[in-house]
Biotite code that builds the C-alpha atoms (Angstrom):
import biotite.structure as struc

atoms = struc.array([
    struc.Atom([0.121, 0.239, -0.110], chain_id="A", res_id=1, res_name="GLY", atom_name="CA", element="C"),
    struc.Atom([0.943, 3.543, -0.460], chain_id="A", res_id=2, res_name="ASN", atom_name="CA", element="C"),
    struc.Atom([0.648, 5.240, 2.876], chain_id="A", res_id=3, res_name="THR", atom_name="CA", element="C"),
    struc.Atom([1.427, 8.889, 2.368], chain_id="A", res_id=4, res_name="PRO", atom_name="CA", element="C"),
    struc.Atom([4.497, 9.546, 4.776], chain_id="A", res_id=5, res_name="GLY", atom_name="CA", element="C"),
    struc.Atom([5.643, 6.007, 4.943], chain_id="A", res_id=6, res_name="ALA", atom_name="CA", element="C"),
    struc.Atom([8.903, 6.540, 3.413], chain_id="A", res_id=7, res_name="ASN", atom_name="CA", element="C"),
    struc.Atom([9.673, 10.171, 4.215], chain_id="A", res_id=8, res_name="LEU", atom_name="CA", element="C"),
    struc.Atom([13.405, 10.697, 5.267], chain_id="A", res_id=9, res_name="PRO", atom_name="CA", element="C"),
    struc.Atom([13.148, 11.179, 9.107], chain_id="A", res_id=10, res_name="GLY", atom_name="CA", element="C"),
    struc.Atom([10.265, 8.268, 9.857], chain_id="A", res_id=11, res_name="LEU", atom_name="CA", element="C"),
    struc.Atom([11.489, 4.673, 10.624], chain_id="A", res_id=12, res_name="THR", atom_name="CA", element="C"),
    struc.Atom([8.991, 2.808, 8.630], chain_id="A", res_id=13, res_name="TYR", atom_name="CA", element="C"),
    struc.Atom([8.763, -0.529, 10.113], chain_id="A", res_id=14, res_name="VAL", atom_name="CA", element="C"),
    struc.Atom([6.224, -3.336, 8.482], chain_id="A", res_id=15, res_name="ASP", atom_name="CA", element="C"),
    struc.Atom([5.468, -4.961, 11.426], chain_id="A", res_id=16, res_name="GLY", atom_name="CA", element="C"),
    struc.Atom([8.630, -6.943, 13.151], chain_id="A", res_id=17, res_name="THR", atom_name="CA", element="C"),
    struc.Atom([11.026, -7.963, 10.441], chain_id="A", res_id=18, res_name="CYS", atom_name="CA", element="C"),
    struc.Atom([13.639, -11.187, 11.767], chain_id="A", res_id=19, res_name="ILE", atom_name="CA", element="C"),
    struc.Atom([15.922, -10.222, 9.320], chain_id="A", res_id=20, res_name="GLU", atom_name="CA", element="C"),
    struc.Atom([16.426, -6.885, 10.891], chain_id="A", res_id=21, res_name="MET", atom_name="CA", element="C"),
    struc.Atom([16.757, -8.006, 14.317], chain_id="A", res_id=22, res_name="LEU", atom_name="CA", element="C"),
    struc.Atom([18.851, -10.757, 13.598], chain_id="A", res_id=23, res_name="ARG", atom_name="CA", element="C"),
    struc.Atom([20.865, -8.111, 11.307], chain_id="A", res_id=24, res_name="ALA", atom_name="CA", element="C"),
    struc.Atom([20.649, -5.603, 13.925], chain_id="A", res_id=25, res_name="LYS", atom_name="CA", element="C"),
    struc.Atom([20.829, -3.263, 10.957], chain_id="A", res_id=26, res_name="THR", atom_name="CA", element="C"),
    struc.Atom([21.279, 0.653, 10.833], chain_id="A", res_id=27, res_name="VAL", atom_name="CA", element="C"),
    struc.Atom([19.052, 2.373, 8.325], chain_id="A", res_id=28, res_name="ARG", atom_name="CA", element="C"),
    struc.Atom([20.656, 5.395, 6.173], chain_id="A", res_id=29, res_name="SER", atom_name="CA", element="C"),
    struc.Atom([18.319, 7.625, 7.479], chain_id="A", res_id=30, res_name="ASN", atom_name="CA", element="C"),
    struc.Atom([19.382, 6.843, 11.055], chain_id="A", res_id=31, res_name="ASN", atom_name="CA", element="C"),
    struc.Atom([20.613, 10.134, 13.020], chain_id="A", res_id=32, res_name="THR", atom_name="CA", element="C"),
    struc.Atom([22.830, 8.359, 15.815], chain_id="A", res_id=33, res_name="SER", atom_name="CA", element="C"),
    struc.Atom([23.897, 4.805, 14.440], chain_id="A", res_id=34, res_name="GLY", atom_name="CA", element="C"),
    struc.Atom([22.075, 3.020, 16.387], chain_id="A", res_id=35, res_name="VAL", atom_name="CA", element="C"),
    struc.Atom([18.885, 1.520, 15.958], chain_id="A", res_id=36, res_name="PRO", atom_name="CA", element="C"),
    struc.Atom([15.784, 2.786, 17.309], chain_id="A", res_id=37, res_name="GLY", atom_name="CA", element="C"),
    struc.Atom([18.130, 6.158, 18.673], chain_id="A", res_id=38, res_name="VAL", atom_name="CA", element="C"),
    struc.Atom([17.752, 9.331, 17.270], chain_id="A", res_id=39, res_name="ASP", atom_name="CA", element="C"),
    struc.Atom([17.930, 12.784, 18.132], chain_id="A", res_id=40, res_name="TRP", atom_name="CA", element="C"),
    struc.Atom([15.222, 15.517, 18.707], chain_id="A", res_id=41, res_name="LEU", atom_name="CA", element="C"),
    struc.Atom([16.394, 18.800, 17.599], chain_id="A", res_id=42, res_name="THR", atom_name="CA", element="C"),
    struc.Atom([13.296, 20.547, 18.974], chain_id="A", res_id=43, res_name="ARG", atom_name="CA", element="C"),
    struc.Atom([14.193, 19.079, 22.160], chain_id="A", res_id=44, res_name="LYS", atom_name="CA", element="C"),
    struc.Atom([18.012, 18.944, 21.932], chain_id="A", res_id=45, res_name="GLN", atom_name="CA", element="C"),
    struc.Atom([17.803, 15.410, 23.651], chain_id="A", res_id=46, res_name="ARG", atom_name="CA", element="C"),
    struc.Atom([17.940, 11.727, 22.484], chain_id="A", res_id=47, res_name="TRP", atom_name="CA", element="C"),
    struc.Atom([14.428, 9.589, 21.759], chain_id="A", res_id=48, res_name="ARG", atom_name="CA", element="C"),
    struc.Atom([14.594, 5.877, 22.130], chain_id="A", res_id=49, res_name="ALA", atom_name="CA", element="C"),
    struc.Atom([12.249, 3.885, 20.503], chain_id="A", res_id=50, res_name="THR", atom_name="CA", element="C"),
    struc.Atom([11.375, 0.098, 19.495], chain_id="A", res_id=51, res_name="ILE", atom_name="CA", element="C"),
    struc.Atom([9.245, -1.781, 16.838], chain_id="A", res_id=52, res_name="CYS", atom_name="CA", element="C"),
    struc.Atom([7.876, -4.596, 17.645], chain_id="A", res_id=53, res_name="PHE", atom_name="CA", element="C"),
    struc.Atom([4.794, -6.704, 16.244], chain_id="A", res_id=54, res_name="LYS", atom_name="CA", element="C"),
    struc.Atom([4.185, -4.030, 14.283], chain_id="A", res_id=55, res_name="GLY", atom_name="CA", element="C"),
    struc.Atom([3.562, -1.541, 17.135], chain_id="A", res_id=56, res_name="LYS", atom_name="CA", element="C"),
    struc.Atom([6.257, 1.180, 18.317], chain_id="A", res_id=57, res_name="ARG", atom_name="CA", element="C"),
    struc.Atom([7.107, 1.518, 21.976], chain_id="A", res_id=58, res_name="TYR", atom_name="CA", element="C"),
    struc.Atom([8.618, 5.003, 23.145], chain_id="A", res_id=59, res_name="TYR", atom_name="CA", element="C"),
    struc.Atom([11.386, 4.343, 25.745], chain_id="A", res_id=60, res_name="LEU", atom_name="CA", element="C"),
    struc.Atom([11.894, 8.091, 26.693], chain_id="A", res_id=61, res_name="GLY", atom_name="CA", element="C"),
    struc.Atom([13.790, 10.751, 26.028], chain_id="A", res_id=62, res_name="SER", atom_name="CA", element="C"),
    struc.Atom([17.341, 11.321, 27.687], chain_id="A", res_id=63, res_name="TYR", atom_name="CA", element="C"),
    struc.Atom([19.996, 14.209, 27.752], chain_id="A", res_id=64, res_name="ALA", atom_name="CA", element="C"),
    struc.Atom([22.665, 11.693, 27.464], chain_id="A", res_id=65, res_name="ARG", atom_name="CA", element="C"),
    struc.Atom([23.384, 9.460, 24.566], chain_id="A", res_id=66, res_name="PHE", atom_name="CA", element="C"),
    struc.Atom([24.278, 6.346, 26.150], chain_id="A", res_id=67, res_name="GLU", atom_name="CA", element="C"),
    struc.Atom([21.925, 6.448, 28.094], chain_id="A", res_id=68, res_name="ASP", atom_name="CA", element="C"),
    struc.Atom([19.215, 6.660, 25.476], chain_id="A", res_id=69, res_name="ALA", atom_name="CA", element="C"),
    struc.Atom([21.231, 3.427, 23.902], chain_id="A", res_id=70, res_name="VAL", atom_name="CA", element="C"),
    struc.Atom([20.702, 1.340, 26.843], chain_id="A", res_id=71, res_name="LYS", atom_name="CA", element="C"),
    struc.Atom([17.171, 1.891, 27.227], chain_id="A", res_id=72, res_name="ALA", atom_name="CA", element="C"),
    struc.Atom([16.871, 0.950, 23.896], chain_id="A", res_id=73, res_name="ARG", atom_name="CA", element="C"),
    struc.Atom([19.602, -2.578, 24.284], chain_id="A", res_id=74, res_name="LYS", atom_name="CA", element="C"),
    struc.Atom([17.435, -3.055, 27.637], chain_id="A", res_id=75, res_name="GLU", atom_name="CA", element="C"),
    struc.Atom([13.875, -3.050, 25.605], chain_id="A", res_id=76, res_name="ALA", atom_name="CA", element="C"),
    struc.Atom([15.686, -5.220, 22.960], chain_id="A", res_id=77, res_name="GLU", atom_name="CA", element="C"),
    struc.Atom([16.527, -8.076, 25.185], chain_id="A", res_id=78, res_name="GLU", atom_name="CA", element="C"),
    struc.Atom([13.379, -7.589, 27.166], chain_id="A", res_id=79, res_name="ALA", atom_name="CA", element="C"),
    struc.Atom([11.362, -8.405, 24.060], chain_id="A", res_id=80, res_name="LEU", atom_name="CA", element="C"),
    struc.Atom([13.209, -10.001, 21.641], chain_id="A", res_id=81, res_name="HIS", atom_name="CA", element="C"),
    struc.Atom([14.332, -12.801, 24.525], chain_id="A", res_id=82, res_name="ASP", atom_name="CA", element="C"),
    struc.Atom([10.473, -13.196, 25.082], chain_id="A", res_id=83, res_name="GLU", atom_name="CA", element="C"),
    struc.Atom([9.972, -13.584, 21.440], chain_id="A", res_id=84, res_name="PHE", atom_name="CA", element="C"),
    struc.Atom([12.228, -15.986, 20.529], chain_id="A", res_id=85, res_name="LEU", atom_name="CA", element="C"),
    struc.Atom([11.077, -17.679, 23.922], chain_id="A", res_id=86, res_name="ARG", atom_name="CA", element="C"),
    struc.Atom([7.332, -17.420, 22.192], chain_id="A", res_id=87, res_name="GLU", atom_name="CA", element="C"),
    struc.Atom([8.928, -18.972, 19.033], chain_id="A", res_id=88, res_name="VAL", atom_name="CA", element="C"),
    struc.Atom([10.588, -21.870, 20.662], chain_id="A", res_id=89, res_name="GLY", atom_name="CA", element="C"),
    struc.Atom([7.120, -22.952, 22.501], chain_id="A", res_id=90, res_name="ARG", atom_name="CA", element="C"),
    struc.Atom([4.945, -22.490, 19.165], chain_id="A", res_id=91, res_name="GLU", atom_name="CA", element="C"),
    struc.Atom([7.793, -24.901, 17.578], chain_id="A", res_id=92, res_name="ARG", atom_name="CA", element="C"),
    struc.Atom([7.329, -27.572, 20.221], chain_id="A", res_id=93, res_name="LYS", atom_name="CA", element="C"),
    struc.Atom([3.515, -27.272, 20.470], chain_id="A", res_id=94, res_name="ARG", atom_name="CA", element="C"),
    struc.Atom([4.017, -28.358, 16.466], chain_id="A", res_id=95, res_name="GLU", atom_name="CA", element="C"),
    struc.Atom([6.155, -31.275, 16.679], chain_id="A", res_id=96, res_name="GLY", atom_name="CA", element="C"),
])
């Protein structure tokens, strides 16, 4: 679908949770910080941490220090992704 604003620079567009991207931990070319899920808010002069999971975006807070935003993002990644991988593992066991 051609959603207006979906691919504008500055907006991170994620369709659902892309497992390949989780694995690769790739950095998008429009990312301002070099860390996925962490970007600079010029207006507020703060770093914002977000994470996308199963098609939803979770706002993790904004931080004066870059390291704090990265830390929040890493913690959320571990919590969400580990839980996600556990769920997938449980489903595989049920199928087998």
